[in-house]
C-alpha positions in Angstrom: 42.2 144.1 138.8 44.1 147.3 139.5 42.2 150.6 139.0 43.6 154.0 137.9 44.2 155.1 141.5 46.4 152.0 142.1 48.4 152.8 139.0 49.1 156.3 140.0 50.5 155.6 143.5 54.2 155.9 144.3 56.4 152.9 143.2 56.5 150.1 145.8 59.8 148.6 146.9 59.2 145.4 145.0 62.5 143.7 144.0 61.8 141.7 140.9 64.8 140.3 139.0 64.2 139.1 135.5 66.8 136.9 133.8 67.1 135.2 130.4 69.2 132.2 129.6 71.5 133.6 126.9 73.2 136.5 128.6 70.9 137.6 131.5 70.7 140.9 129.5 67.2 141.4 128.0 68.6 144.2 125.8 70.9 141.7 124.1 68.1 139.2 123.3 66.4 139.1 119.9 63.6 136.9 121.3 62.5 139.0 124.3 60.8 142.4 123.9 60.5 144.9 126.7 58.6 148.1 127.3 57.8 150.5 130.2 54.1 151.3 130.3 52.1 153.1 133.0 54.6 152.3 135.8 54.9 148.6 134.6 57.8 146.8 133.1 56.4 144.4 130.4 58.6 141.5 129.3 57.4 139.4 126.4 58.8 136.3 124.7 57.4 134.8 121.5 54.6 136.0 119.3 51.5 137.1 121.3 48.7 138.3 119.1 45.5 140.2 119.7 42.7 137.8 119.9 40.2 140.0 118.0 42.2 140.8 114.9 45.3 138.5 115.2 47.5 141.6 115.0 50.8 141.7 116.8 50.5 142.4 120.5 53.7 144.3 121.3 54.7 144.9 124.9 53.3 148.5 124.8 49.9 147.2 123.7 50.0 144.6 126.4 50.7 147.3 128.9 47.6 149.1 127.8 45.6 145.9 128.1 46.9 145.4 131.6 45.9 149.0 132.5 42.4 148.3 131.3 41.9 144.7 132.3 44.4 144.0 135.0 45.4 140.3 135.3 42.6 139.4 132.8 44.5 141.0 130.0 45.7 137.6 128.9 42.1 136.8 127.8 42.6 139.4 125.0 45.7 137.5 123.7 46.3 134.5 121.6 49.4 132.8 120.3 52.6 131.3 121.8 54.4 133.4 124.4 55.6 133.9 127.9 54.7 137.1 129.6 56.0 139.0 132.7 54.3 142.1 134.0 56.2 143.8 136.8 53.7 146.4 138.2 56.1 148.5 140.2 53.5 150.9 141.4 51.4 148.3 143.2 54.4 146.1 144.1 52.9 143.1 142.1 54.5 140.9 139.5 52.4 138.7 137.2 53.8 135.7 135.2 51.7 134.2 132.4 52.2 131.1 130.3 50.3 130.3 127.2 48.0 127.3 126.9 50.8 124.7 126.4 53.8 126.5 127.9 55.6 126.7 124.6 58.2 128.8 126.4 59.0 128.0 130.1 59.3 130.5 133.0 60.8 129.6 136.3 60.5 131.5 139.5 61.7 131.6 143.1 60.4 133.8 145.9 63.3 134.8 148.2 63.7 137.2 151.1 64.8 140.0 148.8 62.1 139.6 146.3 61.2 137.5 143.3 63.6 135.9 140.8 62.1 135.1 137.3 64.1 133.3 134.6 63.5 131.5 131.3 66.0 128.8 132.3 66.9 127.1 135.5 70.6 127.6 134.8 70.1 131.4 134.7 68.1 131.3 137.9 70.6 129.1 139.7 73.4 131.5 138.7 71.5 134.3 140.4 70.6 132.5 143.6 72.3 133.9 146.7 72.4 130.4 148.3 73.0 127.0 146.8 69.8 125.4 145.5 68.9 122.1 147.2 68.0 119.0 145.2 64.3 118.2 145.5 64.0 114.5 146.4 60.3 114.6 145.6 61.2 115.7 142.1 63.5 112.7 141.8 60.6 110.4 142.7 58.3 112.2 140.1 61.1 112.0 137.5 61.4 108.2 137.9 57.7 107.9 137.4 57.2 110.2 134.5 60.8 110.2 133.0 60.6 114.0 133.4 59.7 116.4 136.2 56.1 117.7 135.8 55.5 121.4 136.5 55.1 123.2 138.8 57.9 121.3 140.6 61.5 121.6 139.4 64.6 119.6 140.4 65.3 122.4 142.9 63.5 122.9 146.2 61.6 126.2 146.3 61.9 126.8 142.6 58.8 126.4 140.4 57.8 126.3 136.8 54.6 127.8 135.3 52.0 125.3 134.3 49.8 125.5 131.2 47.6 128.6 131.0 48.6 129.7 134.4 49.0 133.1 136.0 51.3 133.3 139.0 51.2 136.6 141.0 53.7 137.8 143.5 53.1 140.6 145.9 55.5 141.5 148.6 56.6 137.9 149.3 53.2 136.2 148.8 52.6 134.0 145.8 49.2 133.1 144.3 48.1 131.4 141.1 45.1 130.7 138.9 44.4 128.9 135.7 43.2 131.4 133.2 42.0 128.9 130.5 40.6 125.4 130.6 39.2 123.5 127.6 35.5 123.0 127.2 34.9 119.9 125.0 31.7 119.8 123.0 30.1 116.4 122.4 27.3 117.6 120.1 28.5 118.4 116.6 26.5 121.0 114.7 28.0 119.8 111.4 28.3 116.6 109.5 31.5 114.6 109.7 32.5 115.5 106.2 31.8 119.2 106.9 34.1 119.0 109.9 36.8 117.3 107.8 36.6 119.9 105.1 36.8 122.7 107.6 39.8 121.1 109.3 41.7 120.9 106.1 41.0 124.5 105.1 41.9 125.6 108.7 45.2 123.7 108.5 46.0 125.5 105.3 45.4 128.9 106.8 47.3 128.1 110.0 50.4 126.6 108.4 50.6 129.5 105.9 50.9 131.9 108.9 54.0 130.0 110.1 55.7 130.2 106.7 56.3 134.0 106.6 60.0 133.9 107.5 62.9 133.0 105.3 65.0 129.8 105.9 62.1 127.8 107.3 62.2 124.0 107.2 60.3 121.1 108.7 60.9 118.1 110.9 59.7 115.1 108.9 59.3 111.8 110.6 57.0 110.3 108.0 54.0 110.3 110.4 50.7 112.0 109.9 51.5 115.4 111.4 55.0 116.0 110.1 54.0 114.8 106.6 50.8 116.9 106.4 52.6 120.0 107.7 55.4 119.6 105.3 52.9 119.2 102.4 51.1 122.3 103.5 54.3 124.2 103.9 55.1 123.3 100.3 52.1 125.3 99.2 53.8 128.5 100.5 57.5 127.6 100.2 58.5 125.8 97.0 60.5 122.6 97.7 61.0 123.3 101.4 63.9 121.7 103.3 62.7 118.8 105.5 64.8 116.8 107.9 64.5 113.2 108.9 66.2 110.7 111.1 66.7 107.0 110.3 67.9 104.1 112.4 69.8 100.9 111.4 67.2 98.9 113.4 64.1 98.0 111.3 61.4 98.3 113.9 62.6 101.8 114.9 63.1 103.1 111.3 60.5 105.2 109.5 62.7 106.8 106.9 60.8 105.1 104.1 57.6 107.0 105.0 59.6 110.2 105.1 60.9 109.5 101.6 57.3 108.8 100.5 56.3 112.3 101.7 59.4 113.9 100.1 58.5 112.3 96.7 54.8 113.0 96.9 55.1 116.7 97.7 58.4 117.5 95.9 60.3 118.3 99.2 64.0 118.9 99.6 64.8 116.0 101.9 67.8 115.7 104.2 68.5 112.5 106.2 70.8 111.4 109.0 71.0 107.7 110.1 71.6 107.5 113.9 74.4 105.2 115.3 75.4 104.2 118.8 78.5 106.4 118.3 76.2 109.4 117.8 74.7 108.8 121.2 78.0 108.4 123.0 79.3 111.6 121.3 76.3 113.8 121.9 75.0 112.6 125.3 77.3 114.8 127.5 76.4 117.9 125.5 72.7 117.2 125.5 72.5 116.3 129.2 74.5 119.4 130.0 72.2 121.6 128.1 69.1 120.5 130.0 67.8 122.6 132.8 66.9 119.4 134.8 66.9 115.7 134.3 65.0 114.7 131.3 64.5 111.0 130.5 62.9 110.9 127.0 65.5 109.2 124.9 64.1 110.7 121.6 65.9 113.9 122.7 69.0 112.6 121.0 67.5 112.1 117.5 65.6 115.4 117.9 69.0 117.1 118.5 70.6 115.5 115.5 67.6 116.5 113.3 67.8 120.1 114.5 71.6 120.1 114.0 71.1 118.8 110.5 68.7 121.6 109.7 71.2 124.2 111.0 74.0 122.7 108.9 71.8 123.4 105.8 71.2 127.1 106.7 67.7 126.6 108.1 67.1 128.8 111.2 63.5 128.0 111.9 61.8 124.6 112.1 58.2 123.7 111.9 57.4 120.8 114.4 54.3 118.6 114.3 53.9 118.1 118.0 50.3 118.2 119.3 48.3 116.4 116.6 48.1 113.1 118.4 46.9 114.8 121.6 44.4 117.0 119.8 42.9 114.4 117.5 43.4 111.1 119.3 46.4 109.5 117.7 48.0 107.4 120.4 47.2 103.7 120.7 46.7 104.0 124.5 43.5 106.0 123.9 41.9 103.1 122.0 43.2 100.6 124.6 41.9 102.5 127.6 38.5 103.2 126.0 38.1 99.5 125.2 39.1 98.6 128.8 36.6 101.2 130.1 33.8 99.7 128.0 34.6 96.3 129.5 34.6 98.0 133.0 31.1 99.3 132.4 29.8 95.9 131.1 31.3 93.8 133.9 30.8 96.3 136.8 28.3 94.0 138.6 30.7 91.1 138.3 34.0 92.8 139.3 33.6 91.9 143.0 33.1 88.3 142.2 36.0 88.2 139.8 38.1 89.8 142.5 37.3 87.1 145.0 37.6 84.3 142.5 40.9 85.3 140.8 42.8 87.9 142.9 41.9 86.9 146.5 42.3 83.2 145.9 45.6 81.1 146.0 45.4 80.6 142.2 48.8 80.9 140.6 49.6 83.2 137.7 50.3 80.2 135.5 49.3 79.0 133.0 49.7 82.2 130.9 46.0 82.5 130.2 45.2 82.5 134.0 47.9 85.2 134.5 46.3 87.3 131.8 42.9 86.9 133.3 44.1 88.1 136.7 45.9 91.1 135.1 42.6 91.9 133.3 40.6 91.9 136.5 43.3 94.1 138.3 42.9 96.7 135.6 39.1 96.6 135.8 39.4 97.6 139.4 41.6 100.6 138.5 40.8 104.1 137.4 41.6 105.2 133.9 44.8 107.1 134.9 45.9 104.0 136.9 45.4 101.8 133.8 47.5 104.1 131.7 50.4 103.7 134.1 49.8 100.0 134.7 53.2 99.0 133.3 55.1 101.9 134.9 58.3 100.7 136.6 57.2 102.2 139.9 54.0 100.1 139.7 55.8 96.9 139.1 58.2 97.2 142.0 57.9 98.0 145.7 58.6 101.8 145.8 60.0 101.6 149.3 62.6 99.1 147.9 63.6 101.5 145.1 64.4 104.6 147.0 66.7 105.1 150.0 65.4 105.3 153.5 66.0 109.0 153.7 64.0 109.6 150.5 61.1 107.4 151.6 61.0 109.2 154.9 60.8 112.7 153.3 58.7 112.4 150.2 55.2 111.3 149.0 55.9 108.2 146.9 52.4 108.4 145.4 52.3 112.1 144.5 52.8 111.3 140.7 49.7 109.0 140.8 47.6 111.6 142.4 48.7 114.3 139.9 47.5 112.1 137.0 44.2 111.4 138.7 43.7 115.1 139.5 44.3 116.1 135.9 41.8 113.4 134.7 39.2 114.5 137.2 39.6 118.2 136.3 37.1 117.9 133.5 34.3 115.8 135.0 31.8 116.6 132.2 34.1 115.6 129.4 34.2 112.2 127.7 36.8 109.6 128.9 38.7 110.2 125.7 38.8 114.0 126.0 39.9 113.6 129.6 42.7 111.4 128.5 43.7 114.0 125.9 43.7 116.7 128.5 45.9 114.6 130.7 48.4 114.3 127.8 48.2 118.0 127.0 49.9 118.5 130.4 52.2 115.5 130.8 53.0 114.5 127.2 53.1 118.0 125.6 53.8 120.8 128.0 56.1 118.8 130.4 57.7 116.5 127.9 57.6 116.8 124.1 57.7 120.6 123.9 60.6 120.7 126.5 62.4 118.1 124.3 62.0 119.8 121.0 62.4 123.4 122.2 65.6 122.5 124.2 67.2 120.6 121.3 66.4 123.3 118.8 67.9 125.9 121.1 71.0 123.8 121.5 71.3 123.4 117.8 70.8 127.1 117.2 67.4 127.1 115.4 64.0 128.4 116.4 61.0 126.2 116.4 57.3 126.8 116.0 54.2 124.5 116.7 51.4 125.1 114.2 49.4 122.1 115.5 49.1 123.9 118.8 47.8 127.1 117.3 44.8 128.3 119.3 42.6 128.1 116.2 43.3 124.4 115.8 43.0 123.7 119.5 39.6 125.5 119.6 38.5 123.5 116.5 39.5 120.2 118.2 37.2 121.1 121.1 34.2 121.1 118.8 34.9 117.6 117.5 33.0 114.9 119.4 35.1 112.2 120.8 33.4 109.5 118.8 34.6 111.2 115.6 38.1 111.8 116.7 38.6 108.1 117.4 36.5 105.3 116.1 36.9 101.6 116.9 40.0 100.4 115.1 40.8 103.8 113.7 43.0 106.4 115.5 42.6 110.0 114.4 39.5 109.2 112.3 38.5 112.7 111.5 42.0 113.9 110.8 42.7 111.1 108.4 39.4 111.9 106.6 40.5 115.5 106.4 43.8 114.5 104.8 42.4 111.9 102.5 43.4 112.8 98.9 46.2 115.1 100.2 48.5 112.7 102.0 49.6 109.4 100.4 47.5 106.4 101.5 50.7 104.8 102.7 51.1 107.5 105.3 47.5 107.8 106.2 47.2 104.1 106.9 50.6 103.5 108.5 50.8 102.0 112.0 51.5 104.5 114.7 55.3 104.3 115.4 56.7 107.1 117.4 60.2 108.6 117.5 62.1 106.2 119.8 65.8 105.4 120.1 66.9 101.8 120.1 69.0 102.5 123.2 68.1 99.3 125.1 69.2 97.1 122.2 72.4 99.1 121.5 73.6 99.0 125.1 73.5 95.2 125.0 75.7 95.1 121.9 77.8 98.3 122.0 80.6 98.1 124.7 81.2 101.9 124.8 77.6 102.8 125.2 77.1 100.0 127.8 80.1 101.1 129.8 78.9 104.7 129.8 75.4 103.7 130.9 76.4 101.2 133.7 79.2 103.4 135.1 76.8 106.4 135.3 74.1 104.4 137.0 76.6 103.0 139.5 77.5 106.6 140.4 74.0 107.2 141.7 75.0 105.5 144.9 76.9 108.7 145.9 73.6 110.7 146.2 71.7 108.5 148.7 68.6 108.4 146.5 68.2 104.7 145.7 68.7 101.4 147.3 71.8 99.7 146.0 69.8 96.5 145.4 67.6 98.4 143.0 70.5 99.8 141.1 72.1 96.4 140.8 68.7 94.8 139.8 68.1 97.4 137.1 71.4 96.6 135.4 70.9 92.8 135.9 67.4 92.9 134.3 68.7 94.9 131.3 71.5 92.4 130.8 69.3 89.3 131.1 65.8 90.5 130.4 63.9 92.4 127.7 66.5 94.8 126.4 64.1 97.4 125.0 61.8 97.4 128.0 64.6 97.6 130.7 66.7 99.8 128.4 64.2 102.6 129.1 64.8 102.3 132.8 68.6 102.2 132.2 68.3 105.4 130.1 66.2 107.2 132.7 68.7 106.3 135.5 71.8 107.1 133.3 70.5 110.6 132.4 69.7 111.3 136.0 73.2 110.3 137.0 74.9 112.3 134.3 72.9 115.4 135.2 73.6 115.1 138.9 77.4 114.5 138.2 77.4 117.7 136.2 75.3 119.9 138.6 76.1 118.5 142.0 
C-alpha cells in the first residue's frame, strides 16, 4: 500500500487513457463520477457505498480511503460499481470490479501506457493498431456460448473478473482477487428462523432499490421476478412490470406472470414474441454487443426492456442471481444425485468400466446405452458432468476447428477453467462449489452481460437487488442442505416466500427464459435463410472445418430442432458479429 511519502513525490509519466462507451467524454456521462484527490484521478461508475454505514461513497471519499488503505480500500466498500484509481504520483493505475462485475471494464497495456474502457467498442476506437481476433476466444465461445473473462474476442485485451483488482505500473500488469466467498455449513439458527430472516432482509434490500422515480420490473413469472415485483409493490403502488410471451406453449410462462400481476395488483405490460421480431431486431442486437454473445434469450430481454422504455420507465429491477444464490437450477439437483451415486459405487467403478466401456458391447438396446452413459459420467468430475452434453464434448474438437485454429490454441482451456473454478473452494460443499462456478460463468459472464447490454440498448438503467451484498452474505450462512433438498429446488427461499407468493408460482416447474429459435428456423423461411446464410459465411474466416458447418445445418434440418437450434444460433451470432466487425 502506498505511504504518505509515495503520495507526495513528483508525478510519474504514466499514460493512462480512460474511455467510456457513450462519448469517450467522462464529463458528458451521467453514470460516471470523477474526482482528483491527493494526486489521484478517481473514476467511479455505479453506486459504491461505505460498508460500515451504507452511506454514499463518492469519488472524493474513495480517494481518501485509497490514501489511507491503498489497494485495500475496496474492502471498505459495498454495492455495485466499477472503479478506476489512476495514481499519477506513483505511476500506478488500479482497476476494481465488484463481486459480480455488474459493470464491465476492459483494459489493454500498450507501449504508450494503459487503455481502460467500459466497452470494447470504445477501446477498439482508441487502439493505435487494428485489434486481432483471438482464436482461443472463439474456441471458448463455442464451448460456453459467450467468452468468459478475463479473455475477450481481441488478442491482448482483457476484461476484469469478479472481485478482481488489476494494477498497472509502468507497463507491468498484476492482479489479485480481493474477495472470495466463505460458505458456512453449520447454521446457528433454525430453518424457520433463517426463512423469516430472509424475507425481512428481502424487504429491506428491495426497498433500497425503489427510491428513484419511473422504476419498473422485469416479470417472467418465476420465483425471483415475482417476489421482487411483489416486494416493490410495498414501496411503489401498482408498479409497472414487463413480461414476454411466446406462441409456443412449452416456452410460454405468461400465465404465471399474469398470476403475479393479479395477486399483487401490478400494472402489467406484455409483448408476445414472433419470428419476425427476431429477424427485425437481430442486426441491431448483435451490432450493439461488444463481442459475440450466444445466449438467445438476449432477444426477448431486449424486447422487454424496450417495452419498459415505451411506457416511460427508465430503471428496471431484474431478478438475476436468485437461482445461483439459493440453488434454483435443476442441474444442481442432477449433479448432486450423480455425485451420491459416485460415492456409493466408487469401489465398483473400475469393474463397471471394464465390463461396459472397455468391452465390445454395443450401445443398443437403449437400456444398455444408458448404462454406459451412466458409467462414463461416474468416471467424470462434477464440472465435466455439468458439460456432458456440450456440443464440443459430443464431437471431435479437431474436426470442428480449422487446422490453423487447432495448431494455435488450447482446445481444452474451457474445461480447465471450469475445473479450476470448482476447485477454488475445496472446503465448500459440492453444491456451493457448483454455485460458485455459476456465479462466474452464468452470472458475471453471461446473464448480467445480457441484461445490462440490452437495457443499455433500450435506453433504461437496470439494477440487481438479488446480488446485493447483504443477500449474498446471507446466502453464505445457509447450509447447502437447506438451500436444496431432495426433490425441492430453492427449499429455503420457497419457505421464506410461503404465504407471500401465490402457491402456483412457488410450486411451478423451473422454466427459464429461452427463445424457440430452433423450432422457428425450421418453419420460418426468412429466419432460416438469415441463419443458414450467416453460418455459411463463417468459411471466410478460416475458423471451422467446412464439414462441421455443413453438418451443423444438416443436423438442424433433420435432427432435434431445439437442441441443434442452439448450435445454429451460436454460430449465426458469431458470423453476424464477425461480418460487422471484420
